[in-house]
PAGU-393749 format. One record per residue (C-alpha): residue in three letters; x, y, z. Coordinates in Angstrom, 1 decimal. Example, Ala and Ser with C-alpha at 12.3 -4.5 7.8 and 13.67 -1.06 7.14 Angstrom:
REM PAGU-393749
<"ala" <12.3 -4.5 7.8>>;
<"ser" <13.7 -1.1 7.1>>;
This chain:
REM PAGU-393749
<"met" <39.9 -4.5 61.6>>;
<"ser" <43.2 -4.5 63.2>>;
<"met" <46.3 -3.4 61.6>>;
<"thr" <47.6 -7.1 62.1>>;
<"ile" <44.7 -8.7 60.3>>;
<"arg" <45.3 -6.2 57.4>>;
<"met" <48.8 -6.8 56.9>>;
<"lys" <48.1 -10.4 57.1>>;
<"ser" <45.3 -10.2 54.5>>;
<"leu" <47.4 -8.2 52.1>>;
<"arg" <50.4 -10.6 52.7>>;
<"leu" <48.1 -13.4 51.5>>;
<"ser" <46.9 -11.6 48.4>>;
<"leu" <50.0 -10.4 47.2>>;
<"met" <51.9 -14.1 48.0>>;
<"ala" <49.7 -15.8 48.0>>;
<"gly" <56.6 -44.7 13.3>>;
<"val" <58.6 -43.0 15.7>>;
<"ala" <61.9 -42.6 13.8>>;
<"ala" <60.4 -41.5 10.5>>;
<"ala" <57.8 -39.1 12.5>>;
<"ala" <60.9 -37.7 14.3>>;
<"met" <62.9 -37.1 11.1>>;
<"ala" <59.7 -35.3 9.3>>;
<"phe" <59.5 -33.5 12.8>>;
<"ala" <63.1 -32.3 12.4>>;
<"ala" <62.6 -31.2 8.7>>;
<"val" <59.5 -28.8 9.0>>;
<"pro" <60.5 -25.3 9.2>>;
<"thr" <58.4 -23.0 11.8>>;
<"glu" <58.2 -19.3 12.3>>;
<"ala" <59.0 -18.2 15.8>>;
<"glu" <56.3 -15.6 15.5>>;
<"thr" <53.3 -18.4 15.4>>;
<"leu" <52.8 -21.0 17.9>>;
<"arg" <50.3 -23.8 17.1>>;
<"trp" <49.0 -25.4 20.4>>;
<"ala" <46.8 -28.5 20.7>>;
<"arg" <45.2 -29.9 23.8>>;
<"val" <42.5 -32.8 24.3>>;
<"ala" <39.4 -30.4 24.6>>;
<"asp" <38.4 -27.3 23.1>>;
<"ala" <36.9 -24.3 25.2>>;
<"leu" <33.0 -25.0 25.8>>;
<"thr" <32.0 -21.5 25.2>>;
<"leu" <33.7 -18.1 25.0>>;
<"asp" <31.2 -16.4 27.2>>;
<"pro" <33.8 -15.5 30.2>>;
<"his" <31.1 -16.0 33.0>>;
<"ser" <29.4 -18.9 31.8>>;
<"gln" <31.7 -22.2 32.6>>;
<"asn" <33.9 -22.2 35.4>>;
<"glu" <36.2 -25.2 33.7>>;
<"gly" <39.5 -25.4 32.8>>;
<"pro" <40.2 -25.3 29.2>>;
<"thr" <37.6 -22.5 28.9>>;
<"ser" <39.3 -20.3 31.3>>;
<"thr" <42.5 -21.1 29.8>>;
<"leu" <41.6 -20.1 26.3>>;
<"leu" <39.9 -17.1 27.8>>;
<"his" <42.6 -15.7 29.3>>;
<"his" <44.5 -14.8 26.4>>;
<"ile" <41.6 -12.6 25.4>>;
<"tyr" <39.7 -11.4 28.4>>;
<"glu" <42.0 -10.3 31.8>>;
<"thr" <41.1 -10.6 35.1>>;
<"leu" <42.0 -8.0 38.0>>;
<"val" <44.7 -10.3 39.2>>;
<"ser" <46.5 -13.4 37.7>>;
<"arg" <48.4 -16.5 39.4>>;
<"ala" <51.8 -16.7 38.6>>;
<"thr" <53.7 -20.3 38.2>>;
<"asp" <54.7 -20.2 41.6>>;
<"gly" <51.1 -19.7 42.8>>;
<"ser" <51.4 -16.0 43.7>>;
<"leu" <49.0 -13.5 43.0>>;
<"glu" <50.4 -10.7 40.3>>;
<"pro" <49.0 -7.5 39.3>>;
<"arg" <46.8 -7.4 36.0>>;
<"leu" <43.8 -5.0 35.2>>;
<"ala" <44.2 -4.2 39.0>>;
<"thr" <47.5 -2.3 40.1>>;
<"glu" <46.8 -2.4 43.9>>;
<"trp" <44.4 -3.9 46.1>>;
<"tyr" <43.6 -3.4 49.9>>;
<"ile" <40.9 -3.3 52.5>>;
<"his" <39.8 -0.1 53.4>>;
<"glu" <41.3 1.7 56.5>>;
<"asp" <37.7 2.9 57.5>>;
<"asp" <35.4 -0.2 57.0>>;
<"pro" <36.8 -3.8 57.1>>;
<"thr" <33.8 -4.6 54.8>>;
<"ile" <35.5 -2.9 51.8>>;
<"trp" <37.9 -3.8 49.2>>;
<"val" <39.3 -0.8 47.6>>;
<"val" <40.7 -2.0 44.1>>;
<"lys" <43.0 0.4 42.0>>;
<"leu" <42.7 0.1 38.2>>;
<"arg" <45.4 0.3 35.6>>;
<"glu" <45.0 3.5 33.3>>;
<"gly" <45.3 3.6 29.7>>;
<"val" <43.8 0.1 28.9>>;
<"thr" <41.7 -0.1 26.1>>;
<"phe" <39.0 -3.3 24.8>>;
<"his" <39.7 -4.7 21.5>>;
<"asn" <36.9 -2.5 19.9>>;
<"gly" <38.9 0.5 21.2>>;
<"asn" <36.6 1.3 24.1>>;
<"ala" <38.3 2.6 27.3>>;
<"phe" <38.4 0.1 30.4>>;
<"thr" <37.0 1.9 33.3>>;
<"ala" <35.7 1.2 36.8>>;
<"asp" <32.1 1.0 35.4>>;
<"asp" <33.2 -2.2 33.5>>;
<"val" <34.4 -3.9 36.6>>;
<"val" <30.9 -3.0 38.6>>;
<"phe" <29.1 -4.4 35.6>>;
<"ser" <31.3 -7.7 35.3>>;
<"leu" <30.7 -8.2 39.2>>;
<"glu" <26.9 -7.6 38.4>>;
<"arg" <27.2 -10.3 35.6>>;
<"val" <29.3 -12.8 37.2>>;
<"arg" <26.7 -13.2 40.3>>;
<"his" <24.0 -14.0 37.9>>;
<"glu" <22.4 -17.3 38.5>>;
<"ser" <23.3 -18.4 35.2>>;
<"ser" <27.2 -17.8 36.1>>;
<"gly" <29.3 -21.0 36.8>>;
<"phe" <31.5 -18.5 39.0>>;
<"arg" <28.7 -16.8 41.1>>;
<"ala" <30.0 -19.1 44.2>>;
<"leu" <33.2 -17.2 44.3>>;
<"his" <31.5 -13.7 44.8>>;
<"ser" <28.8 -14.9 47.2>>;
<"ala" <30.1 -12.5 50.0>>;
<"val" <29.9 -9.6 47.8>>;
<"thr" <26.8 -7.4 48.3>>;
<"gly" <27.6 -4.8 45.4>>;
<"ala" <30.3 -2.6 44.1>>;
<"glu" <30.7 1.1 43.2>>;
<"ala" <32.9 3.1 41.0>>;
<"ile" <34.4 5.7 42.9>>;
<"asp" <36.0 7.2 40.1>>;
<"asp" <37.2 6.1 36.4>>;
<"his" <40.1 4.0 38.4>>;
<"thr" <38.7 3.1 41.4>>;
<"val" <36.1 0.7 42.6>>;
<"his" <35.0 -0.3 46.3>>;
<"ile" <33.5 -3.8 46.6>>;
<"gln" <31.2 -4.3 49.4>>;
<"met" <31.3 -7.6 51.1>>;
<"ser" <28.7 -8.7 53.5>>;
<"gly" <31.3 -8.8 56.4>>;
<"pro" <35.0 -8.7 56.6>>;
<"ser" <36.6 -10.9 53.8>>;
<"pro" <40.3 -10.7 54.2>>;
<"leu" <40.9 -13.5 51.2>>;
<"tyr" <38.5 -12.6 48.9>>;
<"val" <41.1 -11.1 46.2>>;
<"gln" <42.3 -14.7 46.0>>;
<"asn" <39.0 -15.3 44.0>>;
<"leu" <39.8 -13.1 41.4>>;
<"thr" <42.2 -15.2 39.1>>;
<"asn" <39.2 -16.2 36.9>>;
<"phe" <37.1 -13.2 37.1>>;
<"phe" <37.1 -11.8 33.6>>;
<"ile" <36.3 -7.9 32.9>>;
<"met" <33.7 -7.6 30.3>>;
<"asp" <32.9 -4.0 28.4>>;
<"ser" <29.7 -3.0 29.8>>;
<"asp" <28.6 -1.2 26.4>>;
<"trp" <29.6 -4.0 24.2>>;
<"ala" <27.4 -6.1 26.3>>;
<"ala" <24.4 -3.7 26.2>>;
<"glu" <25.1 -3.4 22.7>>;
<"asn" <24.8 -7.3 22.0>>;
<"asp" <22.5 -8.1 24.4>>;
<"val" <24.5 -10.4 26.6>>;
<"glu" <24.2 -8.5 29.9>>;
<"val" <23.7 -11.9 31.6>>;
<"pro" <25.8 -14.8 30.9>>;
<"gln" <25.0 -17.7 29.2>>;
<"asn" <23.2 -20.7 30.6>>;
<"phe" <25.3 -23.4 29.3>>;
<"ala" <23.3 -26.4 31.1>>;
<"ala" <20.2 -25.2 29.4>>;
<"gly" <21.8 -25.3 26.1>>;
<"glu" <21.5 -21.3 25.4>>;
<"glu" <23.5 -19.5 23.0>>;
<"asn" <24.1 -15.7 22.9>>;
<"tyr" <26.2 -13.4 21.3>>;
<"ala" <29.3 -13.7 23.6>>;
<"val" <29.6 -17.5 23.1>>;
<"arg" <31.3 -17.2 19.5>>;
<"asn" <32.3 -13.3 20.0>>;
<"thr" <34.7 -11.6 22.2>>;
<"asn" <35.8 -8.2 23.1>>;
<"gly" <38.5 -8.4 26.0>>;
<"thr" <41.5 -6.3 26.9>>;
<"gly" <44.0 -9.2 26.6>>;
<"pro" <46.9 -9.7 24.6>>;
<"tyr" <45.3 -11.4 21.8>>;
<"thr" <42.2 -10.8 19.8>>;
<"leu" <40.0 -13.6 18.1>>;
<"val" <40.3 -13.9 14.7>>;
<"glu" <38.6 -17.2 13.6>>;
<"arg" <36.6 -19.5 15.9>>;
<"asp" <35.7 -23.2 14.6>>;
<"pro" <34.6 -25.0 17.8>>;
<"glu" <36.1 -28.2 18.3>>;
<"val" <38.2 -27.9 15.2>>;
<"arg" <40.4 -24.4 15.2>>;
<"thr" <40.6 -21.2 16.9>>;
<"val" <43.1 -18.6 15.7>>;
<"leu" <44.2 -15.4 17.9>>;
<"ser" <46.2 -12.6 16.8>>;
<"leu" <48.4 -10.2 18.8>>;
<"asn" <46.7 -7.0 20.1>>;
<"glu" <49.1 -4.3 19.3>>;
<"asp" <47.5 -1.9 21.5>>;
<"his" <47.8 -4.2 24.6>>;
<"trp" <49.1 -2.4 27.6>>;
<"gly" <51.6 -5.2 28.3>>;
<"asp" <55.2 -6.0 27.2>>;
<"thr" <55.2 -7.4 23.5>>;
<"pro" <55.1 -11.0 23.5>>;
<"gln" <57.3 -13.3 21.3>>;
<"val" <54.1 -15.3 20.1>>;
<"thr" <52.2 -13.2 17.6>>;
<"glu" <49.9 -15.5 16.5>>;
<"ile" <47.9 -18.5 18.1>>;
<"ile" <46.5 -21.4 16.3>>;
<"tyr" <44.6 -23.3 19.0>>;
<"thr" <43.5 -27.1 17.8>>;
<"pro" <41.7 -29.4 19.9>>;
<"ile" <42.7 -33.0 19.4>>;
<"ser" <41.1 -35.6 21.4>>;
<"glu" <42.9 -38.6 20.4>>;
<"ala" <46.1 -39.4 22.4>>;
<"ala" <47.9 -40.8 19.6>>;
<"thr" <47.1 -38.0 17.0>>;
<"arg" <48.3 -35.5 19.4>>;
<"val" <51.7 -36.9 19.7>>;
<"ala" <51.9 -37.7 15.9>>;
<"ala" <51.0 -34.0 15.0>>;
<"leu" <54.0 -32.8 17.4>>;
<"leu" <56.3 -35.4 15.8>>;
<"ser" <55.4 -34.4 12.4>>;
<"gly" <55.8 -30.7 13.0>>;
<"glu" <52.2 -29.8 12.9>>;
<"val" <51.9 -28.5 16.1>>;
<"asp" <54.4 -26.8 18.4>>;
<"leu" <53.0 -27.5 22.0>>;
<"val" <50.9 -30.4 23.3>>;
<"gln" <49.3 -29.6 26.4>>;
<"asp" <48.0 -32.8 27.7>>;
<"val" <50.7 -35.2 27.0>>;
<"pro" <49.2 -38.8 27.4>>;
<"val" <51.1 -40.5 30.4>>;
<"gln" <52.0 -43.6 27.8>>;
<"asp" <54.0 -41.3 25.9>>;
<"ile" <56.0 -39.3 28.3>>;
<"ala" <59.1 -41.7 28.5>>;
<"arg" <59.2 -42.1 24.9>>;
<"leu" <59.1 -38.2 24.2>>;
<"glu" <61.6 -37.6 26.7>>;
<"gln" <64.0 -39.6 24.6>>;
<"thr" <63.0 -38.0 21.2>>;
<"asp" <65.5 -35.8 19.5>>;
<"gly" <63.8 -32.5 18.8>>;
<"val" <61.2 -32.7 21.6>>;
<"ser" <61.1 -31.1 25.0>>;
<"val" <59.2 -32.2 27.9>>;
<"thr" <58.3 -30.4 31.1>>;
<"thr" <56.4 -31.9 34.1>>;
<"gly" <55.0 -30.7 37.2>>;
<"pro" <52.2 -31.1 39.5>>;
<"glu" <48.5 -29.8 39.1>>;
<"asn" <46.5 -28.0 41.5>>;
<"arg" <43.7 -30.5 40.8>>;
<"asn" <42.2 -33.8 42.1>>;
<"ile" <40.2 -36.5 40.5>>;
<"phe" <37.4 -38.1 42.6>>;
<"phe" <34.0 -40.0 42.2>>;
<"ser" <30.8 -38.6 43.7>>;
<"tyr" <27.2 -40.1 44.2>>;
<"asp" <23.9 -39.4 44.7>>;
<"met" <23.8 -39.5 48.5>>;
<"thr" <20.4 -38.3 49.4>>;
<"ser" <17.5 -39.5 46.9>>;
<"glu" <15.3 -42.3 47.9>>;
<"thr" <15.9 -44.4 44.6>>;
<"leu" <18.5 -44.2 41.8>>;
<"ala" <17.2 -43.8 38.3>>;
<"ser" <19.8 -46.2 37.1>>;
<"ala" <19.8 -48.9 40.0>>;
<"asn" <18.0 -52.1 39.9>>;
<"val" <17.1 -52.0 43.8>>;
<"asp" <14.1 -50.4 45.2>>;
<"asp" <16.6 -47.9 47.7>>;
<"asn" <19.5 -45.7 47.3>>;
<"pro" <22.6 -47.9 48.1>>;
<"phe" <24.8 -44.7 48.2>>;
<"ala" <22.6 -43.6 51.1>>;
<"lys" <24.2 -46.0 53.3>>;
<"pro" <27.9 -45.5 54.9>>;
<"glu" <28.3 -49.1 54.7>>;
<"val" <28.2 -49.0 50.8>>;
<"arg" <30.5 -45.8 50.6>>;
<"glu" <33.0 -47.5 52.8>>;
<"ala" <32.8 -50.9 50.8>>;
<"met" <33.7 -48.4 47.7>>;
<"ala" <36.7 -46.8 49.4>>;
<"leu" <38.1 -50.3 50.4>>;
<"ala" <37.7 -51.6 47.1>>;
<"val" <39.6 -48.9 45.0>>;
<"asp" <43.1 -49.7 44.3>>;
<"arg" <44.5 -46.2 43.9>>;
<"glu" <48.4 -47.7 43.8>>;
<"ala" <47.1 -49.9 40.9>>;
<"ile" <45.7 -47.2 39.2>>;
<"arg" <48.8 -44.9 39.7>>;
<"gln" <51.0 -48.0 38.3>>;
<"val" <48.7 -49.3 35.4>>;
<"val" <46.5 -46.6 34.3>>;
<"met" <48.7 -43.4 35.0>>;
<"arg" <52.1 -45.1 34.2>>;
<"gly" <53.2 -43.4 37.4>>;
<"gln" <51.9 -39.9 36.6>>;
<"ser" <49.8 -39.1 39.7>>;
<"gln" <49.7 -38.8 43.5>>;
<"pro" <47.2 -41.3 45.0>>;
<"ser" <45.3 -39.8 47.8>>;
<"ala" <41.8 -39.9 49.8>>;
<"ala" <42.2 -36.2 50.4>>;
<"pro" <39.7 -34.6 48.0>>;
<"leu" <42.1 -31.3 47.6>>;
<"pro" <45.5 -31.0 46.3>>;
<"pro" <48.3 -30.5 48.7>>;
<"phe" <49.0 -26.9 47.6>>;
<"val" <45.4 -26.1 48.9>>;
<"asn" <45.2 -24.5 52.6>>;
<"gly" <43.3 -27.0 54.5>>;
<"trp" <45.1 -30.3 53.2>>;
<"thr" <46.6 -32.5 55.9>>;
<"glu" <48.5 -35.4 55.8>>;
<"glu" <46.2 -37.4 57.7>>;
<"met" <43.7 -36.5 54.9>>;
<"his" <45.9 -38.0 52.1>>;
<"glu" <46.4 -41.4 53.8>>;
<"phe" <44.2 -44.0 52.5>>;
<"ser" <43.9 -47.9 53.4>>;
<"ala" <44.9 -50.8 51.2>>;
<"pro" <42.0 -52.6 49.1>>;
<"asp" <40.4 -55.0 51.6>>;
<"ile" <38.1 -56.9 49.1>>;
<"glu" <36.7 -59.3 51.7>>;
<"arg" <35.7 -56.7 54.2>>;
<"ala" <34.4 -54.5 51.2>>;
<"ser" <32.3 -57.5 50.3>>;
<"gln" <31.1 -58.1 53.5>>;
<"leu" <30.0 -54.4 53.9>>;
<"ile" <27.6 -54.8 50.7>>;
<"arg" <26.0 -57.7 52.2>>;
<"asp" <25.5 -56.1 55.5>>;
<"ala" <23.8 -53.2 53.5>>;
<"gly" <21.2 -55.6 52.5>>;
<"tyr" <22.5 -56.5 49.2>>;
<"glu" <23.2 -60.1 49.4>>;
<"asn" <23.1 -60.2 45.3>>;
<"gly" <25.0 -57.1 44.8>>;
<"phe" <23.3 -54.2 42.8>>;
<"ser" <23.6 -52.5 39.6>>;
<"val" <24.3 -48.7 38.9>>;
<"asp" <25.3 -46.2 35.9>>;
<"met" <28.6 -44.6 36.3>>;
<"his" <29.2 -41.4 33.9>>;
<"cys" <32.6 -40.5 33.1>>;
<"pro" <34.0 -37.7 30.6>>;
<"asn" <36.4 -38.9 27.7>>;
<"asp" <38.1 -35.8 26.7>>;
<"arg" <38.7 -33.9 30.1>>;
<"tyr" <41.1 -35.0 32.6>>;
<"leu" <44.2 -37.5 32.3>>;
<"asn" <43.2 -41.0 31.2>>;
<"asp" <39.6 -40.1 32.5>>;
<"glu" <38.1 -42.9 30.7>>;
<"ala" <40.7 -45.6 31.7>>;
<"ile" <40.5 -44.6 35.5>>;
<"cys" <36.6 -45.1 35.0>>;
<"gln" <37.3 -48.7 33.4>>;
<"ala" <39.6 -49.7 36.0>>;
<"val" <37.1 -48.7 39.3>>;
<"val" <34.2 -50.3 37.4>>;
<"gly" <36.4 -53.7 37.5>>;
<"met" <37.4 -53.0 41.1>>;
<"leu" <33.7 -52.4 42.1>>;
<"gly" <32.7 -55.7 40.2>>;
<"arg" <34.9 -57.7 42.5>>;
<"ile" <32.5 -56.3 45.8>>;
<"gly" <29.3 -57.1 43.9>>;
<"met" <28.5 -53.6 42.3>>;
<"asn" <27.6 -54.3 38.6>>;
<"val" <28.5 -50.8 37.3>>;
<"asn" <27.5 -49.7 33.6>>;
<"leu" <29.8 -47.1 32.3>>;
<"val" <28.5 -44.5 30.3>>;
<"ser" <31.4 -42.5 28.8>>;
<"gln" <30.9 -39.2 26.8>>;
<"thr" <32.5 -36.0 26.0>>;
<"arg" <32.7 -33.2 28.9>>;
<"ser" <30.2 -30.7 27.0>>;
<"leu" <27.4 -33.5 27.8>>;
<"his" <29.1 -34.9 31.0>>;
<"phe" <29.0 -31.5 33.0>>;
<"pro" <25.3 -30.7 32.5>>;
<"leu" <24.4 -34.1 33.9>>;
<"ile" <26.0 -33.1 37.2>>;
<"glu" <24.7 -29.6 37.2>>;
<"asn" <21.3 -30.6 36.5>>;
<"trp" <20.9 -33.7 38.7>>;
<"asp" <20.8 -36.2 35.8>>;
<"thr" <23.6 -38.7 37.1>>;
<"asp" <23.7 -41.3 40.1>>;
<"phe" <27.5 -41.6 40.1>>;
<"tyr" <29.9 -40.0 38.2>>;
<"leu" <33.9 -39.0 37.9>>;
<"leu" <34.7 -35.1 38.2>>;
<"gly" <38.2 -33.2 38.5>>;
<"trp" <38.2 -30.3 40.5>>;
<"gly" <41.1 -27.7 40.6>>;
<"val" <41.2 -24.9 43.7>>;
<"pro" <42.4 -21.6 42.0>>;
<"thr" <42.0 -19.7 45.4>>;
<"phe" <44.2 -22.3 46.8>>;
<"asp" <41.7 -22.5 49.9>>;
<"ser" <39.3 -25.3 51.1>>;
<"ala" <36.3 -22.8 50.9>>;
<"tyr" <36.3 -23.0 47.3>>;
<"val" <35.6 -26.9 47.4>>;
<"phe" <33.0 -26.3 50.1>>;
<"asp" <31.2 -23.9 48.4>>;
<"phe" <30.9 -25.7 45.1>>;
<"leu" <31.0 -29.2 45.8>>;
<"val" <29.8 -29.6 49.5>>;
<"his" <27.4 -26.7 50.7>>;
<"thr" <23.6 -27.5 49.8>>;
<"arg" <22.5 -26.4 46.5>>;
<"glu" <21.1 -23.1 46.9>>;
<"gly" <21.5 -19.3 45.9>>;
<"ala" <25.1 -18.9 45.0>>;
<"tyr" <26.4 -22.4 46.6>>;
<"gly" <26.5 -25.9 45.4>>;
<"ser" <26.5 -25.6 41.6>>;
<"phe" <28.4 -28.9 41.2>>;
<"asn" <27.2 -30.7 44.3>>;
<"gly" <26.1 -33.7 42.3>>;
<"ser" <25.7 -35.6 45.6>>;
<"arg" <22.8 -33.7 46.7>>;
<"tyr" <24.7 -33.7 49.9>>;
<"ser" <22.9 -31.6 52.4>>;
<"asn" <24.1 -30.7 56.1>>;
<"pro" <22.4 -27.3 57.5>>;
<"asp" <25.0 -27.0 60.2>>;
<"leu" <28.1 -27.6 57.8>>;
<"asp" <26.2 -24.9 55.2>>;
<"ala" <26.4 -22.4 58.0>>;
<"lys" <29.9 -23.1 58.9>>;
<"ile" <31.0 -23.0 55.3>>;
<"glu" <29.2 -19.5 54.9>>;
<"ala" <31.4 -18.3 58.0>>;
<"leu" <34.2 -19.0 56.5>>;
<"ala" <33.8 -16.1 53.9>>;
<"thr" <34.1 -13.2 56.5>>;
<"met" <36.2 -14.7 59.2>>;
<"thr" <39.2 -12.4 59.8>>;
<"asp" <40.9 -14.5 62.7>>;
<"leu" <42.9 -16.7 60.0>>;
<"glu" <43.9 -19.3 62.8>>;
<"glu" <40.2 -19.6 63.9>>;
<"arg" <39.3 -19.7 60.2>>;
<"asp" <42.0 -22.6 59.6>>;
<"ala" <40.5 -24.6 62.7>>;
<"leu" <37.1 -24.3 61.0>>;
<"ile" <38.2 -25.6 57.8>>;
<"ala" <39.8 -28.7 59.7>>;
<"glu" <36.2 -29.3 61.5>>;
<"ile" <34.5 -29.0 57.9>>;
<"trp" <36.9 -31.5 56.3>>;
<"asp" <36.7 -34.1 59.4>>;
<"glu" <32.8 -34.2 58.7>>;
<"val" <33.2 -34.4 55.0>>;
<"met" <35.8 -37.2 55.2>>;
<"glu" <33.7 -39.0 57.7>>;
<"asp" <30.6 -39.1 55.7>>;
<"arg" <32.6 -39.9 52.4>>;
<"val" <31.2 -37.5 50.6>>;
<"phe" <33.9 -38.2 47.9>>;
<"leu" <35.7 -41.3 46.8>>;
<"asn" <39.0 -39.4 45.8>>;
<"ile" <41.4 -41.1 43.6>>;
<"his" <44.5 -39.0 43.2>>;
<"asn" <46.0 -35.6 42.4>>;
<"gln" <46.8 -35.0 38.7>>;
<"leu" <50.6 -34.4 37.5>>;
<"leu" <51.2 -32.8 34.2>>;
<"ala" <53.2 -32.8 31.2>>;
<"tyr" <53.8 -30.3 28.4>>;
<"ala" <55.8 -31.5 25.4>>;
<"thr" <57.0 -28.8 22.8>>;
<"arg" <59.3 -28.6 19.8>>;
<"ser" <62.7 -28.1 20.9>>;
<"gly" <63.3 -24.3 21.7>>;
<"val" <59.8 -23.4 22.7>>;
<"asn" <59.9 -22.9 26.2>>;
<"val" <56.9 -23.0 28.4>>;
<"glu" <56.5 -23.8 32.3>>;
<"val" <53.9 -26.1 33.9>>;
<"his" <51.3 -24.1 35.6>>;
<"pro" <49.8 -25.4 38.7>>;
<"glu" <46.4 -24.5 37.5>>;
<"asn" <47.0 -26.2 34.0>>;
<"gln" <46.4 -22.5 32.6>>;
<"pro" <49.7 -21.6 30.5>>;
<"his" <49.7 -18.3 28.8>>;
<"met" <51.5 -18.1 25.5>>;
<"ala" <52.1 -14.6 25.9>>;
<"asn" <54.9 -16.0 28.4>>;
<"val" <56.1 -18.4 25.9>>;
<"thr" <59.8 -17.9 24.5>>;
<"phe" <61.7 -19.2 21.7>>;
<"asp" <65.3 -20.1 21.6>>;
């Protein structure tokens, strides 16, 4: 590898009753050491390599740690790794220098052996994160605080994939028979689902899934002592109940502020609202390849026909969803990736105005004079107004002859449907923690095989495109790589693999005096919260 490429890769790595409620809120005393945190959903599991899912990773970041972390400005920061670079004699090896003096919560020392073990575990077939490490062929502990990660070829951007790679204690895993990740989609349980042993600033004290999780300060943590010494985390699925809990003083921070309450809360004494864009887009996808659909009333697969996919794109009114459903809190876009991400273009972002007449004709041209029926699966506790978005799209598609039956359920049931290919048509949100298009391609576009395509519920399969996607992991000429990314996106957009709706905007609400920044990954860390 040339010095230019090496320096470029290192640079990318390092950059890279309201009034009464308000009176009650003001009267309730609080202690600065305890932070009572509420959001719409709980972590699905505490196994750190099982579920690649936002609320799960957000909670786990307080207990487990990663080699590198993502700052609120999107740059990479050292965590358990203090230094990382490509080996000067071998461009296929990443050298990772580890922080010394770190211990797990049970007192075991953190060493290179734990990183090597965690890399093996996260690449297991039951891991939701395995596609992030598809270019890894192995790892070696050079000494207690140095790891060599062997790649299948030069991988100058691999470090960007490590921000949600949690490090486990290899001895603890062996003692508790959790050397492979929980298979969540199969309904599997293991000891790591409800028990933890990380190196993070907080330890698990109490865990009642979907009810309450209590974390306490890890007095032996290597970092600075945070102001928050206890976290009481409470999932509250009902929007009105979350807001009422904040106004009454029962919680200090609401992470998922309902869009319909933002303006009101901004005018409420004793409450602060912080807003910002999220690195996440919301889209629909559909089974594009099966001969028939289980939920459809026709003998073929309408979604396999380009005319139907084009008709759906012309039927959806993204601006109406922004104004009516999201109360202005969204960025409508045809691009199935956020503007933060390498590969996004203004051309991809642009979308056509609804054309119901044209869309209806396309449905008829596809052979459905009387339209057709199909089920749509939608989560009701994961994304901002997810069920309301689905309801709006059901109505919009109904105008062009699609009779859509909405099946709305909790995300713990919804996500396995996609992973197990048990849904014909569904809503999904996708963040891009690597800030690079390859993450979208690896999980959502590539044929489901090996480490790839775990959330490719569309069954989309294009061998030529697969080869291009795999090539991205080991391309060292970044201009050539960006050109290939654009080429892949051209084909994905032309095939209408996704029916994108918008990029999410975030709002956090706190009692006055509690300071928290909106994180682009929607992963606020309570160790960074300060109190006035």
